[in-house]
VMD Tcl script that draws the C-alpha trace (Angstrom):
set ca {
  {1.95 -18.88 18.05}
  {0.35 -21.07 15.37}
  {-0.61 -17.97 13.39}
  {2.93 -16.61 13.30}
  {4.32 -20.05 12.46}
  {1.89 -20.53 9.58}
  {2.43 -17.00 8.31}
  {6.20 -17.40 8.39}
  {5.86 -20.73 6.55}
  {3.90 -19.07 3.73}
  {6.43 -16.25 3.42}
  {9.40 -18.62 3.42}
  {7.69 -20.73 0.76}
  {7.51 -17.66 -1.48}
  {11.20 -17.00 -1.02}
  {12.11 -20.62 -1.74}
  {10.19 -20.50 -5.01}
  {11.85 -17.22 -6.00}
  {15.28 -18.65 -5.17}
  {14.44 -21.71 -7.27}
  {13.64 -19.36 -10.15}
  {16.99 -17.61 -9.70}
  {18.83 -20.93 -9.71}
  {17.16 -22.34 -12.81}
  {18.02 -19.12 -14.66}
  {21.62 -19.08 -13.39}
  {22.32 -22.69 -14.39}
  {20.68 -22.28 -17.79}
  {17.55 -24.40 -17.35}
  {15.49 -21.43 -18.54}
  {16.59 -18.80 -21.05}
  {15.24 -15.30 -21.70}
  {13.11 -16.74 -24.51}
  {11.86 -19.47 -22.18}
  {10.89 -16.86 -19.61}
  {8.79 -15.10 -22.24}
  {7.02 -18.38 -22.98}
  {6.25 -18.87 -19.29}
  {4.96 -15.28 -19.10}
  {2.63 -15.86 -22.04}
  {1.42 -19.12 -20.50}
  {0.64 -17.34 -17.23}
  {-1.22 -14.44 -18.83}
  {-3.22 -16.42 -21.37}
  {-3.96 -19.71 -19.61}
  {-2.97 -20.07 -15.95}
  {-4.11 -16.69 -14.59}
  {-7.53 -16.82 -16.32}
  {-8.12 -20.23 -14.75}
  {-6.99 -18.86 -11.39}
  {-9.46 -15.97 -11.65}
  {-12.38 -18.20 -12.61}
  {-11.49 -20.63 -9.83}
  {-11.35 -17.84 -7.24}
  {-14.99 -17.00 -7.96}
  {-16.00 -20.65 -8.03}
  {-14.34 -21.47 -4.71}
  {-15.86 -18.59 -2.69}
  {-18.40 -19.26 0.05}
  {-21.98 -18.84 -1.14}
  {-23.59 -15.60 0.01}
  {-26.51 -16.02 2.40}
  {-28.89 -13.41 3.75}
  {-26.97 -13.15 7.04}
  {-23.71 -12.24 5.35}
  {-24.96 -10.20 2.38}
  {-24.59 -6.78 4.00}
  {-21.05 -7.42 5.20}
  {-20.02 -8.92 1.88}
  {-21.31 -5.89 -0.02}
  {-19.58 -3.60 2.46}
  {-16.35 -5.55 1.96}
  {-16.55 -4.96 -1.80}
  {-17.27 -1.24 -1.28}
  {-14.31 -0.81 1.08}
  {-12.01 -2.62 -1.33}
  {-13.26 -0.53 -4.26}
  {-12.55 2.69 -2.36}
  {-9.06 1.46 -1.50}
  {-8.43 0.71 -5.18}
  {-9.64 4.16 -6.25}
  {-7.39 5.82 -3.65}
  {-4.40 3.69 -4.71}
  {-4.99 4.32 -8.42}
  {-5.21 8.09 -8.18}
  {-2.79 8.42 -5.28}
  {-0.07 6.63 -7.20}
  {-0.15 9.37 -9.85}
  {0.92 11.90 -7.23}
  {3.26 9.71 -5.21}
  {5.33 8.55 -8.20}
  {5.00 11.46 -10.62}
  {8.74 12.29 -10.47}
  {9.86 8.83 -11.59}
  {10.71 7.84 -15.19}
  {7.76 6.49 -17.19}
  {8.66 2.80 -16.97}
  {9.41 2.92 -13.25}
  {6.32 5.04 -12.64}
  {4.14 2.40 -14.33}
  {5.74 -0.36 -12.27}
  {5.41 1.53 -8.97}
  {1.81 2.51 -9.68}
  {0.87 -1.06 -10.53}
  {2.59 -2.23 -7.35}
  {0.44 0.11 -5.27}
  {-2.73 -1.09 -7.01}
  {-1.91 -4.78 -6.88}
  {-1.03 -6.83 -3.81}
  {-0.38 -10.49 -3.07}
  {-3.65 -10.72 -1.13}
  {-4.54 -14.02 -2.75}
  {-1.64 -16.39 -2.07}
  {-0.32 -14.72 1.08}
  {-3.57 -13.11 2.24}
  {-5.97 -16.04 2.15}
  {-3.94 -18.34 4.45}
  {-3.47 -15.48 6.91}
  {-7.19 -14.62 6.83}
  {-8.11 -18.26 7.44}
  {-5.63 -18.58 10.31}
  {-6.92 -15.42 12.01}
  {-10.66 -15.53 11.27}
  {-11.46 -19.01 9.93}
  {-13.84 -19.60 7.03}
  {-15.49 -16.21 7.55}
  {-12.16 -14.53 6.95}
  {-11.69 -16.50 3.73}
  {-15.13 -15.44 2.49}
  {-14.58 -11.75 3.24}
  {-11.14 -11.87 1.66}
  {-12.62 -13.41 -1.50}
  {-15.06 -10.53 -1.79}
  {-12.34 -8.00 -0.99}
  {-10.40 -9.33 -3.98}
  {-13.19 -8.72 -6.52}
  {-12.44 -4.96 -7.01}
  {-8.71 -5.77 -6.99}
  {-9.22 -8.26 -9.83}
  {-11.05 -5.63 -11.86}
  {-8.54 -2.88 -11.16}
  {-5.34 -4.79 -11.90}
  {-6.66 -6.03 -15.24}
  {-8.15 -2.67 -16.30}
  {-6.41 0.42 -14.86}
  {-3.41 -1.68 -13.86}
  {-2.96 -3.36 -17.22}
  {-3.42 0.00 -18.97}
  {-0.26 1.24 -17.19}
  {1.82 -1.10 -19.36}
  {0.14 -0.41 -22.71}
  {0.95 2.41 -25.12}
  {-2.18 2.39 -27.29}
  {-4.83 5.13 -27.53}
  {-7.80 5.10 -25.18}
  {-10.17 3.48 -27.67}
  {-7.60 0.91 -28.68}
  {-6.77 0.23 -25.03}
  {-10.42 -0.39 -24.23}
  {-10.76 -2.92 -27.06}
  {-7.52 -4.60 -26.03}
  {-8.51 -4.79 -22.38}
  {-12.01 -6.06 -23.20}
  {-10.52 -8.97 -25.16}
  {-7.83 -9.74 -22.60}
  {-8.13 -13.33 -21.27}
  {-8.04 -12.13 -17.66}
  {-10.85 -9.63 -18.25}
  {-12.99 -12.25 -19.97}
  {-12.35 -14.66 -17.12}
  {-13.58 -12.09 -14.56}
  {-16.97 -11.89 -16.26}
  {-17.13 -15.66 -16.58}
  {-16.31 -15.98 -12.88}
  {-18.91 -13.39 -11.86}
  {-21.54 -15.11 -13.98}
  {-20.78 -18.44 -12.37}
  {-20.91 -16.89 -8.91}
  {-24.26 -15.13 -9.45}
  {-26.02 -17.88 -11.41}
  {-26.44 -21.45 -10.14}
  {-23.94 -22.88 -12.64}
  {-22.35 -26.18 -11.66}
  {-19.52 -27.39 -13.89}
  {-18.95 -31.10 -14.47}
  {-16.48 -32.51 -11.96}
  {-13.79 -33.19 -14.56}
  {-13.92 -29.58 -15.83}
  {-13.95 -28.14 -12.32}
  {-10.92 -30.27 -11.44}
  {-9.12 -29.20 -14.61}
  {-9.56 -25.49 -13.86}
  {-8.51 -26.10 -10.26}
  {-5.37 -28.00 -11.31}
  {-4.28 -25.27 -13.75}
  {-5.04 -22.60 -11.15}
  {-2.65 -24.24 -8.68}
  {0.22 -23.58 -11.11}
  {-0.10 -19.81 -10.62}
  {2.17 -19.38 -7.61}
  {5.12 -21.62 -8.57}
  {5.22 -20.52 -12.22}
  {4.91 -16.81 -11.38}
  {7.60 -17.09 -8.70}
  {9.89 -18.91 -11.17}
  {9.43 -16.05 -13.63}
  {10.16 -13.50 -10.91}
  {13.23 -15.42 -9.80}
  {14.54 -15.68 -13.36}
  {14.15 -11.90 -13.71}
  {15.86 -11.30 -10.36}
  {18.79 -13.44 -11.48}
  {19.91 -10.52 -13.64}
  {19.34 -7.85 -10.96}
  {21.91 -6.24 -8.67}
  {21.65 -7.26 -5.00}
  {22.43 -3.69 -3.92}
  {19.46 -2.38 -5.91}
  {17.05 -4.49 -3.81}
  {17.37 -1.87 -1.05}
  {17.53 1.31 -3.11}
  {15.64 4.41 -1.95}
  {12.86 3.96 -4.49}
  {12.32 0.30 -3.50}
  {12.28 1.13 0.22}
  {9.94 4.09 -0.42}
  {7.49 1.82 -2.22}
  {7.80 -0.85 0.49}
  {6.92 1.69 3.18}
  {3.85 2.87 1.24}
  {2.67 -0.66 0.40}
  {3.19 -2.32 3.77}
  {2.58 0.47 6.31}
  {1.29 3.80 5.01}
  {-1.63 2.50 2.92}
  {-2.99 -0.02 5.47}
  {-2.66 2.51 8.29}
  {-4.65 5.04 6.26}
  {-7.35 2.42 5.69}
  {-7.46 1.65 9.43}
  {-7.77 5.34 10.36}
  {-10.45 5.92 7.71}
  {-12.59 3.01 8.96}
  {-12.10 3.68 12.69}
  {-14.90 6.30 13.08}
  {-17.55 3.98 11.56}
  {-17.29 1.27 14.26}
  {-17.61 -1.55 11.74}
  {-17.38 -5.27 12.34}
  {-13.87 -5.97 13.64}
  {-13.37 -8.81 11.14}
  {-14.25 -6.51 8.23}
  {-11.76 -3.90 9.43}
  {-9.12 -6.54 10.10}
  {-9.43 -8.06 6.63}
  {-9.38 -4.65 4.95}
  {-6.26 -3.54 6.82}
  {-4.34 -6.81 6.42}
  {-5.17 -7.31 2.74}
  {-4.21 -3.71 1.97}
  {-0.87 -4.31 3.71}
  {0.12 -7.36 1.67}
  {3.38 -7.27 -0.38}
  {3.50 -6.50 -4.11}
  {1.45 -8.76 -6.37}
  {3.42 -11.18 -8.52}
  {1.49 -10.53 -11.76}
  {3.17 -7.12 -12.14}
  {6.54 -8.70 -12.91}
  {4.94 -10.89 -15.58}
  {3.14 -7.93 -17.18}
  {6.21 -5.69 -17.02}
  {8.22 -8.44 -18.69}
  {5.61 -9.03 -21.39}
  {5.16 -5.33 -22.22}
  {8.86 -4.40 -22.04}
  {8.66 -2.28 -18.90}
  {11.14 -2.47 -16.02}
  {10.54 -6.09 -14.97}
  {13.75 -6.38 -12.87}
  {12.71 -3.30 -10.90}
  {9.25 -4.74 -10.21}
  {10.83 -8.03 -9.14}
  {12.90 -6.05 -6.66}
  {9.67 -4.54 -5.29}
  {8.22 -8.03 -4.82}
  {11.32 -9.43 -3.16}
  {11.87 -6.53 -0.76}
  {8.20 -5.99 0.16}
  {7.75 -9.72 0.77}
  {10.86 -9.73 2.96}
  {9.70 -6.81 5.12}
  {6.11 -8.10 5.27}
  {7.37 -10.83 7.62}
  {7.72 -8.00 10.15}
  {4.92 -5.62 9.16}
  {2.02 -8.12 8.96}
  {2.41 -9.13 12.61}
  {2.57 -5.42 13.51}
  {-0.71 -4.77 11.67}
  {-2.39 -7.62 13.54}
  {-1.77 -5.66 16.75}
  {-4.20 -2.99 15.47}
  {-7.03 -5.44 14.98}
}
mol new
graphics top color blue
foreach p $ca { graphics top sphere $p radius 0.5 }
foreach p [lrange $ca 0 end-1] q [lrange $ca 1 end] { graphics top cylinder $p $q radius 0.2 }
display resetview
């Protein structure tokens, strides 16, 4: 019962933050220009700190856990490859801007903010560690192949742009700090941690401000419901069936299935807004998938 209570609390917190974003846009606290400023702040400052902090805060790998941690990364990488190439087929009939948004939504999930508390509630500190390693390929994918979905430059130009992107740079900094015995001074560690904690509220405010201009009826359109089904049920069930014959550690399988079945990641709305794609549509994907995940996540736990 505690698990379902905690999970529901996390989900309701997300909705409250989104509603707060809608309200501050409706009453004029934030304008369209102000939303752009918040988006830039997220991309260039807050998210890089969040990425670095995620590597810093992971449990140190010991000999006993090394094999499972590596396996967790491999499973996650395979899921990302399947999602990246599968999205090209699943959404090929959609207009370019919606196709980019839908593809990014299949690549990216909210496995950090929603996933980590659920993993800790179900599996304790071991679940948190495995989830942290599961997120490493996701971090790489969303800021490489995922970010490329929103850019319109040539391949060479895209590579240079991606290589200089603050979130890409922060991944390498985070990996370096994880592999090498680098200990930051306490004041610097606390600064990065404090900035990182702004990720969820600021991103939800941005999403809410975008949703303020969206039609309520469009939240349950066929395309949104189609994406929600793929994100929350089809993809995690495929992962479960693919892993079943290998008789792997039940915690590994459980983390892989649950993290794959998380709702749409919030960074997609920020990127779509920054690169003039269909940000309202992506916000609808977040809202609807988060809503239905209240039902689907408990269903997935029955498998594990």
